[in-house]
N, C-alpha and C positions, 0 to 999 in steps of 0.2 A: 760508856762502855769501850773497852779497847777493842780496835780491830786489828788484825795482824796483816801481812803484806799481801795475803791472798784476798783480802776483803771479807774474811769470815770472822765472827766473835769466836773467841776461845771456846771450845766445847761443842760447837755445832755439830760436828762429825759424832761426837758421843751421844747427842740428843738424837740425831737422825738415827743412828743404830738402835738405840733403846726405843725409839717409836716403831721402828721395824720389827723389832723383836716383840713389842706389846701388841701390835697388830696381828702377828702371827700366833701369838698366845690366845688373843680373841677369838680369831678365826678357828682355832683348835676346840676352845670352849664352846663355841657354837655348834661346831660340827658334832661334838660329843653329845650335847643336849638333843640335837636332831636325831642323833642315832639311838639314843635312851628313849625317845619318844616312839620312834619307829619300832623298837623293840617291844614297847608297852602296847602298842596297837596291834603288833603281830600275835603276842601272847594273850591279849585281852579279846581278841575277835572270838565270836561263837562259830564263826565259819572255819572249816578245816582248811589250814594253809600248808602249802609245800613250798619250799625254796629248793631249787635244783640249779646245778652248774651248766655250762654250755655243752657238756656231754650227757646231759640228762641225769646225773647221778644226784640223788637226794642229799642236800647238804643239811637242811633243817626242816621240822615240821614243828607246829605249834599244838598246845595241848588239846584243843578241839579236835584235831585231826587224829591224835592217838585215841580219843574217845570214841570216834566213829569207825575205827579200823579194828 
């Protein structure tokens, strides 16, 4: 293996950049999966659920909530 004058093998910066990009992509995929799971639990609940913002404005309700109101 050839080493440049800085002691790095050629392409190490590119490999590190790709590793960082793949790590960010994996984090996004896991986050999306968790969000889909939370949405399924929210919609699948038999309990009426309401999501409100910090001003107490209703942001979302699930289908069980609409059935009981």
